[in-house]
All heavy atoms as a GROMACS GRO file, in nm:
protein
  569
    1MET      N    1  -3.285   0.860   0.402
    1MET     CA    2  -3.304   1.001   0.390
    1MET      C    3  -3.168   1.070   0.389
    1MET      O    4  -3.085   1.050   0.474
    1MET     CB    5  -3.387   1.051   0.508
    1MET     CG    6  -3.414   1.199   0.502
    1MET     SD    7  -3.527   1.240   0.638
    1MET     CE    8  -3.505   1.414   0.640
    2SER      N    9  -3.146   1.156   0.291
    2SER     CA   10  -3.020   1.224   0.276
    2SER      C   11  -3.036   1.370   0.315
    2SER      O   12  -3.134   1.434   0.282
    2SER     CB   13  -2.975   1.214   0.130
    2SER     OG   14  -2.853   1.281   0.111
    3SER      N   15  -2.940   1.421   0.389
    3SER     CA   16  -2.943   1.563   0.422
    3SER      C   17  -2.809   1.624   0.385
    3SER      O   18  -2.705   1.564   0.404
    3SER     CB   19  -2.972   1.586   0.571
    3SER     OG   20  -2.867   1.535   0.649
    4ASN      N   21  -2.813   1.744   0.329
    4ASN     CA   22  -2.692   1.810   0.283
    4ASN      C   23  -2.637   1.895   0.395
    4ASN      O   24  -2.706   1.978   0.451
    4ASN     CB   25  -2.725   1.895   0.160
    4ASN     CG   26  -2.601   1.952   0.096
    4ASN    OD1   27  -2.493   1.949   0.153
    4ASN    ND2   28  -2.618   2.003  -0.024
    5ASN      N   29  -2.511   1.876   0.429
    5ASN     CA   30  -2.444   1.958   0.529
    5ASN      C   31  -2.361   2.062   0.455
    5ASN      O   32  -2.242   2.046   0.434
    5ASN     CB   33  -2.356   1.872   0.620
    5ASN     CG   34  -2.439   1.795   0.718
    5ASN    OD1   35  -2.476   1.847   0.822
    5ASN    ND2   36  -2.471   1.671   0.683
    6SER      N   37  -2.427   2.167   0.412
    6SER     CA   38  -2.366   2.270   0.331
    6SER      C   39  -2.237   2.321   0.394
    6SER      O   40  -2.231   2.352   0.511
    6SER     CB   41  -2.465   2.386   0.313
    6SER     OG   42  -2.408   2.486   0.233
    7GLY      N   43  -2.132   2.328   0.313
    7GLY     CA   44  -2.004   2.376   0.359
    7GLY      C   45  -1.918   2.270   0.425
    7GLY      O   46  -1.802   2.293   0.454
    8LYS      N   47  -1.972   2.152   0.451
    8LYS     CA   48  -1.896   2.046   0.518
    8LYS      C   49  -1.846   1.941   0.419
    8LYS      O   50  -1.768   1.856   0.455
    8LYS     CB   51  -1.979   1.980   0.627
    8LYS     CG   52  -2.010   2.077   0.740
    8LYS     CD   53  -2.073   2.008   0.857
    8LYS     CE   54  -2.097   2.108   0.968
    8LYS     NZ   55  -2.148   2.047   1.089
    9GLY      N   56  -1.892   1.945   0.295
    9GLY     CA   57  -1.841   1.855   0.193
    9GLY      C   58  -1.900   1.717   0.192
    9GLY      O   59  -1.845   1.627   0.132
   10TYR      N   60  -2.012   1.695   0.261
   10TYR     CA   61  -2.074   1.563   0.261
   10TYR      C   62  -2.224   1.574   0.281
   10TYR      O   63  -2.275   1.676   0.324
   10TYR     CB   64  -2.015   1.473   0.369
   10TYR     CG   65  -2.038   1.522   0.512
   10TYR    CD1   66  -2.155   1.491   0.580
   10TYR    CD2   67  -1.942   1.598   0.577
   10TYR    CE1   68  -2.176   1.535   0.710
   10TYR    CE2   69  -1.962   1.643   0.706
   10TYR     CZ   70  -2.079   1.611   0.772
   10TYR     OH   71  -2.100   1.655   0.900
   11SER      N   72  -2.292   1.466   0.247
   11SER     CA   73  -2.434   1.451   0.276
   11SER      C   74  -2.451   1.332   0.370
   11SER      O   75  -2.383   1.230   0.354
   11SER     CB   76  -2.514   1.424   0.149
   11SER     OG   77  -2.512   1.537   0.065
   12VAL      N   78  -2.539   1.344   0.466
   12VAL     CA   79  -2.570   1.234   0.557
   12VAL      C   80  -2.670   1.143   0.487
   12VAL      O   81  -2.777   1.186   0.448
   12VAL     CB   82  -2.626   1.285   0.690
   12VAL    CG1   83  -2.670   1.170   0.779
   12VAL    CG2   84  -2.524   1.372   0.762
   13THR      N   85  -2.632   1.017   0.468
   13THR     CA   86  -2.721   0.924   0.399
   13THR      C   87  -2.805   0.842   0.495
   13THR      O   88  -2.912   0.795   0.459
   13THR     CB   89  -2.640   0.830   0.308
   13THR    OG1   90  -2.540   0.764   0.385
   13THR    CG2   91  -2.574   0.908   0.195
   14SER      N   92  -2.758   0.823   0.618
   14SER     CA   93  -2.839   0.759   0.721
   14SER      C   94  -2.779   0.792   0.857
   14SER      O   95  -2.660   0.817   0.868
   14SER     CB   96  -2.846   0.607   0.701
   14SER     OG   97  -2.720   0.549   0.720
   15SER      N   98  -2.863   0.792   0.957
   15SER     CA   99  -2.815   0.816   1.093
   15SER      C  100  -2.919   0.764   1.191
   15SER      O  101  -3.034   0.741   1.154
   15SER     CB  102  -2.788   0.964   1.118
   15SER     OG  103  -2.907   1.038   1.112
   16GLY      N  104  -2.877   0.746   1.313
   16GLY     CA  105  -2.970   0.697   1.414
   16GLY      C  106  -2.896   0.650   1.537
   16GLY      O  107  -2.778   0.680   1.555
   17THR      N  108  -2.965   0.577   1.620
   17THR     CA  109  -2.909   0.522   1.743
   17THR      C  110  -2.937   0.372   1.745
   17THR      O  111  -3.050   0.330   1.725
   17THR     CB  112  -2.972   0.589   1.867
   17THR    OG1  113  -2.951   0.730   1.857
   17THR    CG2  114  -2.909   0.538   1.995
   18ASN      N  115  -2.832   0.293   1.769
   18ASN     CA  116  -2.853   0.149   1.770
   18ASN      C  117  -2.904   0.101   1.907
   18ASN      O  118  -2.922   0.181   1.999
   18ASN     CB  119  -2.726   0.074   1.726
   18ASN     CG  120  -2.610   0.089   1.822
   18ASN    OD1  121  -2.626   0.129   1.937
   18ASN    ND2  122  -2.491   0.055   1.774
   19SER      N  123  -2.922  -0.028   1.920
   19SER     CA  124  -2.983  -0.083   2.042
   19SER      C  125  -2.895  -0.067   2.166
   19SER      O  126  -2.943  -0.076   2.278
   19SER     CB  127  -3.017  -0.231   2.022
   19SER     OG  128  -2.899  -0.305   1.993
   20GLN      N  129  -2.764  -0.041   2.146
   20GLN     CA  130  -2.674  -0.018   2.259
   20GLN      C  131  -2.667   0.129   2.300
   20GLN      O  132  -2.593   0.166   2.390
   20GLN     CB  133  -2.532  -0.068   2.227
   20GLN     CG  134  -2.518  -0.217   2.220
   20GLN     CD  135  -2.564  -0.273   2.086
   20GLN    OE1  136  -2.545  -0.211   1.983
   20GLN    NE2  137  -2.625  -0.390   2.087
   21GLY      N  138  -2.743   0.214   2.232
   21GLY     CA  139  -2.744   0.356   2.262
   21GLY      C  140  -2.633   0.435   2.195
   21GLY      O  141  -2.605   0.548   2.231
   22ASN      N  142  -2.570   0.376   2.094
   22ASN     CA  143  -2.461   0.441   2.022
   22ASN      C  144  -2.514   0.510   1.898
   22ASN      O  145  -2.590   0.453   1.821
   22ASN     CB  146  -2.354   0.340   1.982
   22ASN     CG  147  -2.300   0.264   2.102
   22ASN    OD1  148  -2.283   0.321   2.209
   22ASN    ND2  149  -2.273   0.137   2.084
   23HIS      N  150  -2.471   0.634   1.877
   23HIS     CA  151  -2.513   0.711   1.759
   23HIS      C  152  -2.426   0.673   1.640
   23HIS      O  153  -2.304   0.656   1.654
   23HIS     CB  154  -2.499   0.861   1.788
   23HIS     CG  155  -2.516   0.946   1.666
   23HIS    ND1  156  -2.640   0.971   1.612
   23HIS    CD2  157  -2.426   1.007   1.587
   23HIS    CE1  158  -2.623   1.047   1.504
   23HIS    NE2  159  -2.495   1.071   1.487
   24TYR      N  160  -2.487   0.661   1.522
   24TYR     CA  161  -2.410   0.637   1.401
   24TYR      C  162  -2.455   0.733   1.292
   24TYR      O  163  -2.567   0.783   1.295
   24TYR     CB  164  -2.424   0.492   1.352
   24TYR     CG  165  -2.564   0.458   1.306
   24TYR    CD1  166  -2.602   0.477   1.173
   24TYR    CD2  167  -2.658   0.409   1.395
   24TYR    CE1  168  -2.731   0.447   1.131
   24TYR    CE2  169  -2.787   0.379   1.354
   24TYR     CZ  170  -2.823   0.398   1.222
   24TYR     OH  171  -2.950   0.370   1.182
   25CYS      N  172  -2.367   0.758   1.199
   25CYS     CA  173  -2.396   0.848   1.089
   25CYS      C  174  -2.316   0.803   0.968
   25CYS      O  175  -2.194   0.791   0.974
   25CYS     CB  176  -2.355   0.990   1.129
   25CYS     SG  177  -2.373   1.112   1.000
   26SER      N  178  -2.385   0.772   0.859
   26SER     CA  179  -2.320   0.733   0.735
   26SER      C  180  -2.315   0.854   0.644
   26SER      O  181  -2.414   0.927   0.631
   26SER     CB  182  -2.398   0.619   0.670
   26SER     OG  183  -2.338   0.582   0.548
   27ARG      N  184  -2.201   0.877   0.579
   27ARG     CA  185  -2.181   0.999   0.501
   27ARG      C  186  -2.141   0.969   0.358
   27ARG      O  187  -2.064   0.878   0.331
   27ARG     CB  188  -2.072   1.084   0.566
   27ARG     CG  189  -2.109   1.131   0.704
   27ARG     CD  190  -1.992   1.200   0.770
   27ARG     NE  191  -2.032   1.259   0.898
   27ARG     CZ  192  -1.950   1.322   0.978
   27ARG    NH1  193  -1.823   1.334   0.946
   27ARG    NH2  194  -1.993   1.373   1.091
   28ASP      N  195  -2.190   1.051   0.266
   28ASP     CA  196  -2.153   1.046   0.125
   28ASP      C  197  -2.075   1.173   0.094
   28ASP      O  198  -2.130   1.283   0.101
   28ASP     CB  199  -2.278   1.035   0.040
   28ASP     CG  200  -2.248   1.037  -0.109
   28ASP    OD1  201  -2.130   1.049  -0.148
   28ASP    OD2  202  -2.343   1.029  -0.187
   29TYR      N  203  -1.947   1.159   0.065
   29TYR     CA  204  -1.862   1.275   0.038
   29TYR      C  205  -1.856   1.311  -0.109
   29TYR      O  206  -1.783   1.401  -0.146
   29TYR     CB  207  -1.720   1.247   0.089
   29TYR     CG  208  -1.706   1.259   0.238
   29TYR    CD1  209  -1.741   1.154   0.322
   29TYR    CD2  210  -1.659   1.375   0.296
   29TYR    CE1  211  -1.729   1.165   0.459
   29TYR    CE2  212  -1.647   1.388   0.433
   29TYR     CZ  213  -1.682   1.282   0.514
   29TYR     OH  214  -1.671   1.293   0.649
   30SER      N  215  -1.931   1.244  -0.194
   30SER     CA  216  -1.924   1.272  -0.337
   30SER      C  217  -2.013   1.389  -0.379
   30SER      O  218  -1.998   1.443  -0.487
   30SER     CB  219  -1.962   1.148  -0.417
   30SER     OG  220  -2.099   1.116  -0.397
   31SER      N  221  -2.107   1.431  -0.296
   31SER     CA  222  -2.201   1.536  -0.332
   31SER      C  223  -2.132   1.670  -0.349
   31SER      O  224  -2.065   1.719  -0.259
   31SER     CB  225  -2.310   1.549  -0.224
   31SER     OG  226  -2.377   1.429  -0.210
   32GLY      N  227  -2.146   1.727  -0.467
   32GLY     CA  228  -2.097   1.861  -0.491
   32GLY      C  229  -1.946   1.872  -0.510
   32GLY      O  230  -1.893   1.981  -0.512
   33ASN      N  231  -1.876   1.761  -0.525
   33ASN     CA  232  -1.734   1.769  -0.554
   33ASN      C  233  -1.693   1.653  -0.644
   33ASN      O  234  -1.775   1.574  -0.686
   33ASN     CB  235  -1.650   1.774  -0.425
   33ASN     CG  236  -1.667   1.650  -0.340
   33ASN    OD1  237  -1.670   1.539  -0.393
   33ASN    ND2  238  -1.677   1.665  -0.211
   34SER      N  239  -1.566   1.643  -0.673
   34SER     CA  240  -1.520   1.544  -0.771
   34SER      C  241  -1.485   1.410  -0.708
   34SER      O  242  -1.440   1.320  -0.778
   34SER     CB  243  -1.398   1.599  -0.845
   34SER     OG  244  -1.294   1.626  -0.753
   35GLN      N  245  -1.501   1.394  -0.577
   35GLN     CA  246  -1.467   1.266  -0.514
   35GLN      C  247  -1.572   1.161  -0.546
   35GLN      O  248  -1.691   1.191  -0.549
   35GLN     CB  249  -1.457   1.282  -0.363
   35GLN     CG  250  -1.342   1.366  -0.316
   35GLN     CD  251  -1.334   1.369  -0.165
   35GLN    OE1  252  -1.408   1.301  -0.096
   35GLN    NE2  253  -1.243   1.449  -0.113
   36PRO      N  254  -1.530   1.037  -0.566
   36PRO     CA  255  -1.627   0.929  -0.584
   36PRO      C  256  -1.697   0.898  -0.453
   36PRO      O  257  -1.646   0.926  -0.345
   36PRO     CB  258  -1.541   0.811  -0.629
   36PRO     CG  259  -1.407   0.840  -0.572
   36PRO     CD  260  -1.392   0.990  -0.573
   37ALA      N  261  -1.814   0.840  -0.464
   37ALA     CA  262  -1.887   0.800  -0.344
   37ALA      C  263  -1.807   0.695  -0.268
   37ALA      O  264  -1.744   0.609  -0.328
   37ALA     CB  265  -2.024   0.744  -0.382
   38ASN      N  266  -1.808   0.703  -0.138
   38ASN     CA  267  -1.738   0.605  -0.054
   38ASN      C  268  -1.839   0.554   0.048
   38ASN      O  269  -1.873   0.622   0.143
   38ASN     CB  270  -1.617   0.669   0.015
   38ASN     CG  271  -1.539   0.568   0.097
   38ASN    OD1  272  -1.590   0.463   0.134
   38ASN    ND2  273  -1.415   0.600   0.126
   39SER      N  274  -1.886   0.433   0.028
   39SER     CA  275  -1.988   0.378   0.116
   39SER      C  276  -1.933   0.344   0.253
   39SER      O  277  -2.008   0.311   0.343
   39SER     CB  278  -2.049   0.253   0.052
   39SER     OG  279  -1.950   0.154   0.034
   40ASN      N  280  -1.800   0.351   0.271
   40ASN     CA  281  -1.740   0.319   0.400
   40ASN      C  282  -1.715   0.442   0.486
   40ASN      O  283  -1.642   0.435   0.583
   40ASN     CB  284  -1.608   0.244   0.378
   40ASN     CG  285  -1.630   0.108   0.318
   40ASN    OD1  286  -1.727   0.041   0.351
   40ASN    ND2  287  -1.544   0.066   0.229
   41SER      N  288  -1.770   0.555   0.450
   41SER     CA  289  -1.752   0.676   0.529
   41SER      C  290  -1.863   0.686   0.633
   41SER      O  291  -1.980   0.698   0.599
   41SER     CB  292  -1.757   0.800   0.439
   41SER     OG  293  -1.653   0.796   0.345
   42TYR      N  294  -1.825   0.675   0.759
   42TYR     CA  295  -1.925   0.681   0.865
   42TYR      C  296  -1.856   0.711   0.997
   42TYR      O  297  -1.733   0.709   1.007
   42TYR     CB  298  -2.001   0.548   0.876
   42TYR     CG  299  -1.915   0.429   0.906
   42TYR    CD1  300  -1.889   0.391   1.038
   42TYR    CD2  301  -1.859   0.353   0.804
   42TYR    CE1  302  -1.809   0.281   1.066
   42TYR    CE2  303  -1.778   0.244   0.831
   42TYR     CZ  304  -1.755   0.208   0.962
   42TYR     OH  305  -1.674   0.101   0.989
   43HIS      N  306  -1.936   0.740   1.097
   43HIS     CA  307  -1.881   0.751   1.232
   43HIS      C  308  -1.979   0.697   1.334
   43HIS      O  309  -2.099   0.694   1.310
   43HIS     CB  310  -1.840   0.895   1.264
   43HIS     CG  311  -1.950   0.984   1.310
   43HIS    ND1  312  -2.019   1.067   1.226
   43HIS    CD2  313  -2.002   1.004   1.434
   43HIS    CE1  314  -2.110   1.134   1.295
   43HIS    NE2  315  -2.102   1.097   1.421
   44TYR      N  316  -1.923   0.654   1.444
   44TYR     CA  317  -2.000   0.611   1.560
   44TYR      C  318  -1.959   0.697   1.679
   44TYR      O  319  -1.841   0.722   1.700
   44TYR     CB  320  -1.970   0.465   1.597
   44TYR     CG  321  -2.055   0.363   1.527
   44TYR    CD1  322  -2.014   0.307   1.408
   44TYR    CD2  323  -2.176   0.324   1.580
   44TYR    CE1  324  -2.091   0.212   1.344
   44TYR    CE2  325  -2.254   0.229   1.517
   44TYR     CZ  326  -2.211   0.174   1.398
   44TYR     OH  327  -2.288   0.081   1.334
   45SER      N  328  -2.056   0.743   1.755
   45SER     CA  329  -2.031   0.807   1.884
   45SER      C  330  -2.094   0.716   1.988
   45SER      O  331  -2.216   0.699   1.991
   45SER     CB  332  -2.095   0.945   1.889
   45SER     OG  333  -2.039   1.029   1.792
   46ASN      N  334  -2.011   0.654   2.070
   46ASN     CA  335  -2.058   0.551   2.161
   46ASN      C  336  -2.099   0.608   2.297
   46ASN      O  337  -2.048   0.711   2.341
   46ASN     CB  338  -1.951   0.444   2.177
   46ASN     CG  339  -1.917   0.380   2.045
   46ASN    OD1  340  -2.005   0.344   1.969
   46ASN    ND2  341  -1.789   0.368   2.016
   47SER      N  342  -2.188   0.538   2.364
   47SER     CA  343  -2.240   0.584   2.492
   47SER      C  344  -2.133   0.588   2.601
   47SER      O  345  -2.149   0.656   2.702
   47SER     CB  346  -2.358   0.496   2.536
   47SER     OG  347  -2.319   0.360   2.543
   48ASN      N  348  -2.020   0.519   2.581
   48ASN     CA  349  -1.912   0.520   2.680
   48ASN      C  350  -1.813   0.634   2.657
   48ASN      O  351  -1.711   0.643   2.725
   48ASN     CB  352  -1.839   0.386   2.682
   48ASN     CG  353  -1.764   0.359   2.552
   48ASN    OD1  354  -1.765   0.439   2.459
   48ASN    ND2  355  -1.700   0.244   2.545
   49GLY      N  356  -1.842   0.721   2.561
   49GLY     CA  357  -1.755   0.835   2.533
   49GLY      C  358  -1.655   0.812   2.421
   49GLY      O  359  -1.590   0.905   2.376
   50SER      N  360  -1.643   0.690   2.374
   50SER     CA  361  -1.552   0.661   2.263
   50SER      C  362  -1.619   0.697   2.130
   50SER      O  363  -1.741   0.711   2.122
   50SER     CB  364  -1.511   0.514   2.264
   50SER     OG  365  -1.622   0.431   2.236
   51TYR      N  366  -1.536   0.714   2.027
   51TYR     CA  367  -1.592   0.737   1.894
   51TYR      C  368  -1.498   0.684   1.788
   51TYR      O  369  -1.379   0.663   1.812
   51TYR     CB  370  -1.625   0.885   1.872
   51TYR     CG  371  -1.511   0.982   1.893
   51TYR    CD1  372  -1.429   1.021   1.788
   51TYR    CD2  373  -1.486   1.036   2.019
   51TYR    CE1  374  -1.327   1.110   1.807
   51TYR    CE2  375  -1.384   1.127   2.039
   51TYR     CZ  376  -1.304   1.164   1.931
   51TYR     OH  377  -1.201   1.252   1.951
   52TYR      N  378  -1.554   0.659   1.671
   52TYR     CA  379  -1.482   0.595   1.561
   52TYR      C  380  -1.519   0.664   1.431
   52TYR      O  381  -1.638   0.690   1.406
   52TYR     CB  382  -1.520   0.447   1.555
   52TYR     CG  383  -1.456   0.372   1.441
   52TYR    CD1  384  -1.329   0.317   1.453
   52TYR    CD2  385  -1.523   0.354   1.321
   52TYR    CE1  386  -1.269   0.248   1.349
   52TYR    CE2  387  -1.465   0.285   1.216
   52TYR     CZ  388  -1.338   0.232   1.230
   52TYR     OH  389  -1.280   0.164   1.127
   53TYR      N  390  -1.420   0.694   1.349
   53TYR     CA  391  -1.443   0.752   1.217
   53TYR      C  392  -1.381   0.663   1.111
   53TYR      O  393  -1.265   0.622   1.125
   53TYR     CB  394  -1.380   0.890   1.205
   53TYR     CG  395  -1.460   1.001   1.268
   53TYR    CD1  396  -1.447   1.031   1.403
   53TYR    CD2  397  -1.550   1.075   1.192
   53TYR    CE1  398  -1.520   1.133   1.461
   53TYR    CE2  399  -1.625   1.177   1.250
   53TYR     CZ  400  -1.609   1.205   1.384
   53TYR     OH  401  -1.683   1.305   1.441
   54SER      N  402  -1.454   0.636   1.006
   54SER     CA  403  -1.402   0.575   0.886
   54SER      C  404  -1.412   0.684   0.778
   54SER      O  405  -1.522   0.730   0.746
   54SER     CB  406  -1.483   0.452   0.846
   54SER     OG  407  -1.438   0.401   0.723
   55ASN      N  408  -1.299   0.728   0.726
   55ASN     CA  409  -1.293   0.845   0.640
   55ASN      C  410  -1.296   0.810   0.491
   55ASN      O  411  -1.263   0.698   0.454
   55ASN     CB  412  -1.166   0.924   0.674
   55ASN     CG  413  -1.165   0.968   0.818
   55ASN    OD1  414  -1.259   1.030   0.865
   55ASN    ND2  415  -1.059   0.933   0.890
   56PRO      N  416  -1.331   0.907   0.407
   56PRO     CA  417  -1.344   0.878   0.263
   56PRO      C  418  -1.213   0.839   0.196
   56PRO      O  419  -1.215   0.775   0.092
   56PRO     CB  420  -1.400   1.008   0.204
   56PRO     CG  421  -1.371   1.113   0.304
   56PRO     CD  422  -1.370   1.044   0.438
   57ASN      N  423  -1.100   0.871   0.255
   57ASN     CA  424  -0.971   0.834   0.196
   57ASN      C  425  -0.925   0.695   0.239
   57ASN      O  426  -0.817   0.650   0.203
   57ASN     CB  427  -0.864   0.938   0.229
   57ASN     CG  428  -0.829   0.943   0.376
   57ASN    OD1  429  -0.886   0.871   0.459
   57ASN    ND2  430  -0.736   1.030   0.411
   58GLY      N  431  -1.005   0.627   0.321
   58GLY     CA  432  -0.972   0.492   0.365
   58GLY      C  433  -0.906   0.487   0.503
   58GLY      O  434  -0.884   0.379   0.557
   59SER      N  435  -0.873   0.601   0.560
   59SER     CA  436  -0.814   0.603   0.693
   59SER      C  437  -0.922   0.585   0.799
   59SER      O  438  -1.041   0.605   0.772
   59SER     CB  439  -0.740   0.735   0.718
   59SER     OG  440  -0.832   0.843   0.723
   60THR      N  441  -0.880   0.544   0.919
   60THR     CA  442  -0.974   0.531   1.030
   60THR      C  443  -0.914   0.597   1.154
   60THR      O  444  -0.792   0.608   1.167
   60THR     CB  445  -1.006   0.384   1.063
   60THR    OG1  446  -0.887   0.317   1.103
   60THR    CG2  447  -1.070   0.314   0.945
   61TYR      N  448  -1.001   0.639   1.243
   61TYR     CA  449  -0.958   0.698   1.370
   61TYR      C  450  -1.050   0.649   1.480
   61TYR      O  451  -1.172   0.656   1.467
   61TYR     CB  452  -0.961   0.850   1.363
   61TYR     CG  453  -0.922   0.915   1.493
   61TYR    CD1  454  -0.789   0.922   1.532
   61TYR    CD2  455  -1.018   0.966   1.580
   61TYR    CE1  456  -0.751   0.980   1.653
   61TYR    CE2  457  -0.981   1.024   1.700
   61TYR     CZ  458  -0.848   1.030   1.736
   61TYR     OH  459  -0.812   1.086   1.855
   62TYR      N  460  -0.991   0.598   1.587
   62TYR     CA  461  -1.068   0.553   1.702
   62TYR      C  462  -1.017   0.624   1.826
   62TYR      O  463  -0.896   0.626   1.852
   62TYR     CB  464  -1.055   0.402   1.719
   62TYR     CG  465  -1.123   0.351   1.844
   62TYR    CD1  466  -1.262   0.356   1.856
   62TYR    CD2  467  -1.050   0.299   1.949
   62TYR    CE1  468  -1.326   0.310   1.971
   62TYR    CE2  469  -1.112   0.253   2.064
   62TYR     CZ  470  -1.250   0.259   2.074
   62TYR     OH  471  -1.312   0.214   2.188
   63ASN      N  472  -1.106   0.683   1.902
   63ASN     CA  473  -1.074   0.746   2.029
   63ASN      C  474  -1.146   0.668   2.137
   63ASN      O  475  -1.267   0.649   2.131
   63ASN     CB  476  -1.118   0.892   2.028
   63ASN     CG  477  -1.076   0.966   2.152
   63ASN    OD1  478  -1.119   0.934   2.262
   63ASN    ND2  479  -0.992   1.068   2.135
   64THR      N  480  -1.072   0.624   2.238
   64THR     CA  481  -1.128   0.538   2.342
   64THR      C  482  -1.217   0.613   2.440
   64THR      O  483  -1.289   0.552   2.518
   64THR     CB  484  -1.016   0.468   2.421
   64THR    OG1  485  -0.936   0.569   2.484
   64THR    CG2  486  -0.931   0.381   2.331
   65GLY      N  487  -1.210   0.746   2.440
   65GLY     CA  488  -1.290   0.825   2.532
   65GLY      C  489  -1.224   0.846   2.667
   65GLY      O  490  -1.272   0.922   2.749
   66ASP      N  491  -1.110   0.779   2.688
   66ASP     CA  492  -1.039   0.796   2.815
   66ASP      C  493  -0.891   0.832   2.794
   66ASP      O  494  -0.805   0.802   2.875
   66ASP     CB  495  -1.051   0.671   2.902
   66ASP     CG  496  -0.994   0.546   2.835
   66ASP    OD1  497  -0.935   0.558   2.725
   66ASP    OD2  498  -1.009   0.438   2.892
   67GLY      N  499  -0.864   0.896   2.681
   67GLY     CA  500  -0.729   0.943   2.653
   67GLY      C  501  -0.653   0.862   2.550
   67GLY      O  502  -0.550   0.907   2.500
   68GLY      N  503  -0.700   0.745   2.514
   68GLY     CA  504  -0.632   0.663   2.414
   68GLY      C  505  -0.691   0.684   2.276
   68GLY      O  506  -0.806   0.724   2.262
   69SER      N  507  -0.610   0.663   2.174
   69SER     CA  508  -0.660   0.676   2.037
   69SER      C  509  -0.573   0.593   1.944
   69SER      O  510  -0.461   0.557   1.976
   69SER     CB  511  -0.661   0.821   1.992
   69SER     OG  512  -0.530   0.874   1.987
   70LYS      N  513  -0.629   0.563   1.828
   70LYS     CA  514  -0.556   0.489   1.726
   70LYS      C  515  -0.596   0.541   1.589
   70LYS      O  516  -0.715   0.551   1.558
   70LYS     CB  517  -0.587   0.339   1.734
   70LYS     CG  518  -0.513   0.259   1.629
   70LYS     CD  519  -0.541   0.111   1.638
   70LYS     CE  520  -0.466   0.035   1.531
   70LYS     NZ  521  -0.494  -0.109   1.536
   71TYR      N  522  -0.497   0.573   1.508
   71TYR     CA  523  -0.518   0.618   1.370
   71TYR      C  524  -0.460   0.513   1.277
   71TYR      O  525  -0.347   0.465   1.298
   71TYR     CB  526  -0.450   0.753   1.347
   71TYR     CG  527  -0.451   0.798   1.203
   71TYR    CD1  528  -0.567   0.852   1.147
   71TYR    CD2  529  -0.340   0.784   1.123
   71TYR    CE1  530  -0.569   0.893   1.014
   71TYR    CE2  531  -0.340   0.824   0.990
   71TYR     CZ  532  -0.456   0.879   0.936
   71TYR     OH  533  -0.459   0.918   0.805
   72THR      N  534  -0.534   0.479   1.174
   72THR     CA  535  -0.484   0.390   1.070
   72THR      C  536  -0.487   0.466   0.939
   72THR      O  537  -0.592   0.516   0.898
   72THR     CB  538  -0.569   0.263   1.059
   72THR    OG1  539  -0.572   0.197   1.186
   72THR    CG2  540  -0.512   0.169   0.954
   73ALA      N  541  -0.373   0.479   0.877
   73ALA     CA  542  -0.359   0.554   0.751
   73ALA      C  543  -0.429   0.480   0.637
   73ALA      O  544  -0.457   0.360   0.646
   73ALA     CB  545  -0.212   0.573   0.719
   74PRO      N  546  -0.456   0.551   0.527
   74PRO     CA  547  -0.513   0.484   0.410
   74PRO      C  548  -0.428   0.364   0.369
   74PRO      O  549  -0.306   0.370   0.372
   74PRO     CB  550  -0.509   0.592   0.302
   74PRO     CG  551  -0.512   0.721   0.378
   74PRO     CD  552  -0.435   0.694   0.504
   75GLY      N  553  -0.491   0.255   0.338
   75GLY     CA  554  -0.419   0.134   0.301
   75GLY      C  555  -0.377   0.050   0.421
   75GLY      O  556  -0.310  -0.051   0.406
   76GLY      N  557  -0.415   0.093   0.541
   76GLY     CA  558  -0.387   0.016   0.661
   76GLY      C  559  -0.245   0.027   0.714
   76GLY      O  560  -0.204  -0.049   0.799
   77LYS      N  561  -0.170   0.124   0.666
   77LYS     CA  562  -0.030   0.138   0.710
   77LYS      C  563  -0.016   0.244   0.818
   77LYS      O  564  -0.088   0.336   0.827
   77LYS     CB  565   0.058   0.172   0.591
   77LYS     CG  566   0.057   0.061   0.487
   77LYS     CD  567   0.145   0.096   0.372
   77LYS     CE  568   0.141  -0.017   0.269
   77LYS     NZ  569   0.224   0.008   0.155
   0.00000   0.00000   0.00000
């Protein structure tokens, strides 16, 4: 099921909660703009307070929930 997040530049293609109680959301950023679809765009919000984003440009961001974080630029650099 897809839902349009008007003004946010993406559509949610799937979302839910896994067996560990972590929320996930898969996003399609190609709706309504010139960007190609990126099946790797998603985020997790974990029950321990951490969260993870995989962005349409290939970058990733992880926040540990206790003050730590890690960003990986597009291309893994």
